[in-house]
N, CA, C and O atoms as a DFTB+ gen file, in Angstrom:
428 C
 N C O
     1  1      95.055      75.571      91.178
     2  2      94.678      76.976      91.068
     3  2      95.042      77.725      92.348
     4  3      94.983      77.184      93.452
     5  1      95.409      78.953      92.166
     6  2      95.729      79.851      93.270
     7  2      94.551      80.793      93.469
     8  3      94.003      81.322      92.502
     9  1      94.165      81.001      94.711
    10  2      93.052      81.898      95.014
    11  2      93.583      83.279      95.390
    12  3      94.528      83.404      96.169
    13  1      92.960      84.308      94.826
    14  2      93.298      85.695      95.139
    15  2      92.028      86.385      95.612
    16  3      90.989      86.311      94.956
    17  1      92.117      87.050      96.746
    18  2      90.982      87.770      97.321
    19  2      91.098      89.236      96.930
    20  3      92.138      89.864      97.131
    21  1      90.025      89.772      96.373
    22  2      90.047      91.138      95.846
    23  2      88.942      91.964      96.487
    24  3      87.793      91.534      96.583
    25  1      89.320      93.160      96.922
    26  2      88.355      94.127      97.430
    27  2      88.291      95.247      96.399
    28  3      89.292      95.915      96.139
    29  1      87.115      95.449      95.815
    30  2      86.940      96.452      94.771
    31  2      86.746      97.838      95.389
    32  3      86.539      97.951      96.597
    33  1      86.812      98.891      94.574
    34  2      86.682     100.245      95.117
    35  2      85.405     100.488      95.923
    36  3      85.398     101.311      96.839
    37  1      84.326      99.777      95.587
    38  2      83.071      99.957      96.318
    39  2      82.989      99.092      97.575
    40  3      81.959      99.068      98.248
    41  1      84.075      98.381      97.891
    42  2      84.129      97.570      99.102
    43  2      83.669      96.138      98.935
    44  3      83.698      95.362      99.890
    45  1      83.243      95.777      97.735
    46  2      82.802      94.407      97.483
    47  2      84.005      93.471      97.509
    48  3      85.054      93.777      96.942
    49  1      83.843      92.338      98.168
    50  2      84.920      91.355      98.251
    51  2      84.574      90.153      97.393
    52  3      83.447      89.658      97.414
    53  1      85.554      89.696      96.643
    54  2      85.368      88.530      95.802
    55  2      86.666      87.737      95.765
    56  3      87.739      88.280      96.030
    57  1      86.569      86.476      95.443
    58  2      87.748      85.625      95.286
    59  2      87.772      85.109      93.861
    60  3      86.738      84.745      93.301
    61  1      88.959      85.081      93.282
    62  2      89.115      84.562      91.929
    63  2      90.151      83.449      91.937
    64  3      91.005      83.380      92.820
    65  1      90.059      82.586      90.946
    66  2      91.061      81.552      90.735
    67  2      92.039      82.043      89.682
    68  3      91.633      82.602      88.663
    69  1      93.314      81.836      89.924
    70  2      94.360      82.278      89.008
    71  2      95.281      81.112      88.682
    72  3      95.501      80.225      89.507
    73  1      95.809      81.126      87.475
    74  2      96.699      80.065      87.010
    75  2      98.153      80.496      87.109
    76  3      98.466      81.686      87.078
    77  1      99.022      79.525      87.227
    78  2     100.452      79.789      87.390
    79  2     101.089      80.438      86.167
    80  3     102.204      80.951      86.265
    81  1     100.422      80.431      85.031
    82  2     101.018      81.008      83.818
    83  2     100.554      82.434      83.548
    84  3     100.654      82.911      82.418
    85  1     100.048      83.121      84.574
    86  2      99.561      84.484      84.384
    87  2      99.966      85.377      85.548
    88  3     100.477      84.906      86.564
    89  1      99.730      86.668      85.381
    90  2      99.975      87.624      86.462
    91  2      98.670      87.865      87.214
    92  3      97.596      87.468      86.762
    93  1      98.778      88.512      88.353
    94  2      97.576      88.878      89.106
    95  2      96.685      89.761      88.233
    96  3      95.463      89.610      88.253
    97  1      97.275      90.678      87.469
    98  2      96.509      91.547      86.572
    99  2      95.749      90.746      85.529
   100  3      94.568      91.000      85.290
   101  1      96.411      89.785      84.908
   102  2      95.758      88.978      83.882
   103  2      94.594      88.187      84.464
   104  3      93.530      88.101      83.851
   105  1      94.792      87.615      85.634
   106  2      93.719      86.847      86.272
   107  2      92.535      87.742      86.604
   108  3      91.386      87.368      86.367
   109  1      92.808      88.921      87.150
   110  2      91.733      89.850      87.513
   111  2      91.007      90.358      86.268
   112  3      89.778      90.440      86.258
   113  1      91.750      90.697      85.230
   114  2      91.138      91.182      83.989
   115  2      90.301      90.096      83.332
   116  3      89.190      90.351      82.868
   117  1      90.838      88.889      83.297
   118  2      90.133      87.767      82.678
   119  2      88.793      87.518      83.351
   120  3      87.835      87.088      82.709
   121  1      88.734      87.789      84.644
   122  2      87.507      87.522      85.388
   123  2      86.668      88.785      85.608
   124  3      85.739      88.793      86.415
   125  1      87.010      89.850      84.876
   126  2      86.175      91.040      84.851
   127  2      86.152      91.868      86.119
   128  3      85.147      92.510      86.424
   129  1      87.249      91.863      86.859
   130  2      87.302      92.654      88.094
   131  2      87.306      94.143      87.750
   132  3      88.177      94.619      87.022
   133  1      86.336      94.861      88.276
   134  2      86.203      96.293      88.028
   135  2      87.375      97.054      88.643
   136  3      87.774      96.792      89.778
   137  1      87.912      97.988      87.889
   138  2      88.973      98.841      88.406
   139  2      90.367      98.459      87.959
   140  3      91.302      99.235      88.154
   141  1      90.537      97.293      87.368
   142  2      91.832      96.911      86.798
   143  2      91.761      97.258      85.310
   144  3      91.230      96.486      84.513
   145  1      92.297      98.418      84.944
   146  2      92.173      98.920      83.576
   147  2      93.173      98.234      82.647
   148  3      92.805      97.780      81.564
   149  1      94.417      98.159      83.062
   150  2      95.466      97.442      82.321
   151  2      95.615      97.924      80.882
   152  3      95.604      97.117      79.952
   153  1      95.751      99.212      80.699
   154  2      95.850      99.797      79.356
   155  2      97.003      99.251      78.532
   156  3      96.866      99.097      77.318
   157  1      98.128      98.957      79.153
   158  2      99.298      98.501      78.387
   159  2      99.346      96.979      78.243
   160  3     100.276      96.448      77.636
   161  1      98.368      96.282      78.790
   162  2      98.315      94.835      78.639
   163  2      99.318      94.074      79.481
   164  3      99.608      92.911      79.198
   165  1      99.845      94.699      80.495
   166  2     100.756      94.000      81.393
   167  2     102.223      94.205      81.097
   168  3     103.057      93.407      81.522
   169  1     102.553      95.260      80.375
   170  2     103.943      95.524      80.004
   171  2     104.649      96.525      80.907
   172  3     105.717      97.028      80.557
   173  1     104.071      96.815      82.053
   174  2     104.653      97.756      83.024
   175  2     104.978      99.098      82.380
   176  3     106.099      99.599      82.468
   177  1     103.963      99.664      81.727
   178  2     104.164     100.940      81.048
   179  2     103.110     101.991      81.397
   180  3     103.214     103.125      80.931
   181  1     102.089     101.647      82.209
   182  2     100.992     102.604      82.372
   183  2     100.505     102.814      83.806
   184  3      99.915     103.857      84.087
   185  1     100.719     101.904      84.694
   186  2     100.272     101.979      86.097
   187  2      98.760     101.949      86.259
   188  3      98.246     102.396      87.285
   189  1      98.027     101.426      85.260
   190  2      96.570     101.337      85.397
   191  2      96.114      99.978      85.936
   192  3      94.943      99.615      85.833
   193  1      97.052      99.246      86.505
   194  2      96.720      98.004      87.217
   195  2      97.213      98.104      88.662
   196  3      97.468      97.098      89.324
   197  1      97.336      99.334      89.125
   198  2      97.782      99.648      90.488
   199  2      96.853      98.976      91.500
   200  3      95.631      99.016      91.353
   201  1      97.437      98.366      92.515
   202  2      96.670      97.745      93.598
   203  2      97.341      98.056      94.928
   204  3      98.494      98.482      94.980
   205  1      96.595      97.834      95.992
   206  2      97.139      97.883      97.345
   207  2      97.155      96.453      97.865
   208  3      96.121      95.786      97.900
   209  1      98.319      95.992      98.264
   210  2      98.499      94.630      98.757
   211  2      98.314      94.622     100.269
   212  3      98.812      95.510     100.962
   213  1      97.605      93.630     100.780
   214  2      97.457      93.495     102.230
   215  2      98.846      93.459     102.862
   216  3      99.733      92.744     102.396
   217  1      99.021      94.232     103.918
   218  2     100.336      94.412     104.557
   219  2     101.049      93.095     104.860
   220  3     102.260      92.988     104.671
   221  1     100.307      92.097     105.328
   222  2     100.937      90.831     105.709
   223  2     101.424      90.013     104.512
   224  3     102.040      88.963     104.697
   225  1     101.160      90.475     103.298
   226  2     101.609      89.776     102.098
   227  2     102.822      90.428     101.444
   228  3     103.463      89.809     100.594
   229  1     103.145      91.636     101.813
   230  2     104.192      92.376     101.106
   231  2     105.530      91.654     101.048
   232  3     106.180      91.650     100.002
   233  1     105.948      91.053     102.134
   234  2     107.262      90.396     102.158
   235  2     107.259      89.041     101.462
   236  3     108.308      88.406     101.350
   237  1     106.107      88.589     100.996
   238  2     106.028      87.303     100.300
   239  2     105.988      87.462      98.782
   240  3     105.958      86.476      98.046
   241  1     105.989      88.709      98.325
   242  2     105.940      88.980      96.890
   243  2     107.337      89.240      96.348
   244  3     108.243      89.574      97.112
   245  1     107.526      89.091      95.031
   246  2     108.821      89.420      94.439
   247  2     109.152      90.889      94.680
   248  3     108.258      91.725      94.809
   249  1     110.417      91.186      94.738
   250  2     110.853      92.572      94.942
   251  2     110.374      93.451      93.791
   252  3     110.253      93.001      92.652
   253  1     110.109      94.701      94.110
   254  2     109.679      95.669      93.111
   255  2     110.877      96.100      92.260
   256  3     111.954      96.383      92.785
   257  1     110.674      96.145      90.949
   258  2     111.736      96.618      90.055
   259  2     111.790      98.145      90.074
   260  3     110.857      98.802      90.537
   261  1     112.883      98.697      89.570
   262  2     113.016     100.153      89.469
   263  2     111.938     100.742      88.560
   264  3     111.415     101.822      88.835
   265  1     111.605     100.032      87.476
   266  2     110.571     100.511      86.550
   267  2     109.206     100.567      87.234
   268  3     108.475     101.548      87.098
   269  1     108.874      99.516      87.964
   270  2     107.598      99.500      88.684
   271  2     107.553     100.636      89.705
   272  3     106.542     101.326      89.836
   273  1     108.637     100.817      90.411
   274  2     108.727     101.878      91.417
   275  2     108.479     103.251      90.785
   276  3     107.731     104.062      91.332
   277  1     109.099     103.505      89.650
   278  2     108.936     104.788      88.962
   279  2     107.510     104.977      88.456
   280  3     106.953     106.069      88.566
   281  1     106.919     103.930      87.909
   282  2     105.547     104.031      87.409
   283  2     104.558     104.326      88.525
   284  3     103.613     105.091      88.332
   285  1     104.764     103.733      89.675
   286  2     103.844     103.959      90.794
   287  2     103.855     105.413      91.254
   288  3     102.858     105.902      91.786
   289  1     104.969     106.104      91.056
   290  2     105.023     107.529      91.397
   291  2     104.038     108.345      90.566
   292  3     103.589     109.406      91.000
   293  1     103.702     107.859      89.381
   294  2     102.776     108.568      88.507
   295  2     101.380     107.976      88.461
   296  3     100.572     108.367      87.619
   297  1     101.084     107.045      89.347
   298  2      99.761     106.412      89.360
   299  2      98.678     107.433      89.688
   300  3      98.922     108.394      90.418
   301  1      97.478     107.220      89.145
   302  2      96.362     108.145      89.358
   303  2      95.904     108.161      90.815
   304  3      95.581     109.220      91.354
   305  1      95.877     107.009      91.442
   306  2      95.478     106.916      92.852
   307  2      96.704     107.118      93.739
   308  3      97.843     106.952      93.303
   309  1      96.446     107.472      94.963
   310  2      97.523     107.709      95.931
   311  2      98.466     106.514      96.023
   312  3      98.027     105.372      96.159
   313  1      99.753     106.789      95.949
   314  2     100.748     105.743      96.173
   315  2     100.903     105.559      97.675
   316  3     101.014     106.523      98.432
   317  1     100.909     104.297      98.085
   318  2     101.078     103.949      99.495
   319  2     102.241     102.973      99.623
   320  3     102.769     102.482      98.626
   321  1     102.628     102.703     100.854
   322  2     103.728     101.765     101.107
   323  2     103.416     100.372     100.569
   324  3     104.329      99.608     100.258
   325  1     102.127     100.038     100.457
   326  2     101.730      98.712      99.982
   327  2     101.259      98.726      98.528
   328  3     100.606      97.780      98.087
   329  1     101.576      99.778      97.781
   330  2     101.216      99.860      96.361
   331  2     102.089      98.938      95.527
   332  3     103.295      98.826      95.751
   333  1     101.460      98.279      94.561
   334  2     102.162      97.460      93.571
   335  2     101.402      97.537      92.260
   336  3     100.242      97.947      92.228
   337  1     102.061      97.143      91.182
   338  2     101.390      96.954      89.904
   339  2     101.045      95.477      89.806
   340  3     101.921      94.621      89.928
   341  1      99.777      95.179      89.587
   342  2      99.363      93.774      89.569
   343  2      99.947      93.009      88.389
   344  3     100.015      91.781      88.428
   345  1     100.370      93.711      87.340
   346  2     100.996      93.026      86.204
   347  2     102.388      92.512      86.546
   348  3     102.935      91.679      85.822
   349  1     102.959      92.991      87.625
   350  2     104.317      92.609      88.011
   351  2     104.343      91.550      89.108
   352  3     105.403      91.240      89.654
   353  1     103.181      91.000      89.427
   354  2     103.102      89.949      90.447
   355  2     102.682      88.656      89.762
   356  3     101.511      88.487      89.423
   357  1     103.628      87.741      89.556
   358  2     103.276      86.470      88.924
   359  2     102.493      85.587      89.889
   360  3     102.723      85.595      91.099
   361  1     101.572      84.835      89.327
   362  2     100.802      83.894      90.134
   363  2     101.661      82.662      90.393
   364  3     102.167      82.032      89.463
   365  1     101.816      82.332      91.662
   366  2     102.530      81.128      92.094
   367  2     101.753      80.512      93.248
   368  3     100.860      81.146      93.810
   369  1     102.088      79.296      93.597
   370  2     101.447      78.654      94.749
   371  2     101.685      79.451      96.024
   372  3     100.863      79.423      96.940
   373  1     102.804      80.159      96.085
   374  2     103.168      80.902      97.294
   375  2     102.238      82.076      97.580
   376  3     102.200      82.562      98.710
   377  1     101.488      82.544      96.581
   378  2     100.583      83.671      96.840
   379  2      99.129      83.220      96.991
   380  3      98.218      84.047      96.948
   381  1      98.910      81.931      97.167
   382  2      97.548      81.438      97.382
   383  2      96.954      82.111      98.617
   384  3      97.511      82.017      99.710
   385  1      95.824      82.790      98.437
   386  2      95.187      83.510      99.534
   387  2      95.530      84.982      99.589
   388  3      95.065      85.687     100.485
   389  1      96.345      85.472      98.642
   390  2      96.720      86.885      98.580
   391  2      95.472      87.765      98.608
   392  3      94.479      87.469      97.943
   393  1      95.530      88.843      99.380
   394  2      94.436      89.816      99.416
   395  2      94.939      91.145      98.876
   396  3      95.976      91.659      99.297
   397  1      94.170      91.692      97.926
   398  2      94.507      92.986      97.335
   399  2      93.280      93.885      97.348
   400  3      92.145      93.410      97.381
   401  1      93.524      95.183      97.321
   402  2      92.449      96.176      97.202
   403  2      92.707      96.995      95.943
   404  3      93.829      97.429      95.685
   405  1      91.648      97.196      95.166
   406  2      91.737      98.003      93.954
   407  2      91.458      99.456      94.335
   408  3      90.455      99.730      94.995
   409  1      92.327     100.400      93.932
   410  2      92.086     101.805      94.269
   411  2      90.831     102.353      93.582
   412  3      90.278     101.722      92.681
   413  1      90.401     103.518      94.013
   414  2      89.170     104.095      93.479
   415  2      89.307     104.634      92.062
   416  3      88.300     104.913      91.410
   417  1      90.532     104.786      91.574
   418  2      90.721     105.238      90.187
   419  2      92.070     104.760      89.667
   420  3      93.017     104.553      90.427
   421  1      92.128     104.589      88.336
   422  2      93.358     104.149      87.676
   423  2      93.825     105.151      86.628
   424  3      94.995     105.144      86.246
   425  1      92.944     105.998      86.169
   426  2      93.307     106.985      85.135
   427  2      92.847     108.364      85.560
   428  3      93.054     109.335      84.833
């Protein structure tokens, strides 16, 4: 199992276990993390799984696609340099210990 550290909009910190056959969004949704709306179910069509990735993790994640980049421009919460869609980050051993922050709004 891969561990992902999540900071929710209210500042609460929690760690979840994620499996290699899912995305960060799926793992967070499965474990009831508040603030991950995921309206499109992980199809990169809605930007309601927007997260902020800890700066020291950005270069360890897969490159952002053009579609993800465009969707983030329309996200409800402020887009930042460390913004990503959690549905576009596959769980792998390489992201064990990843820290993300959920924005204060998704819609």
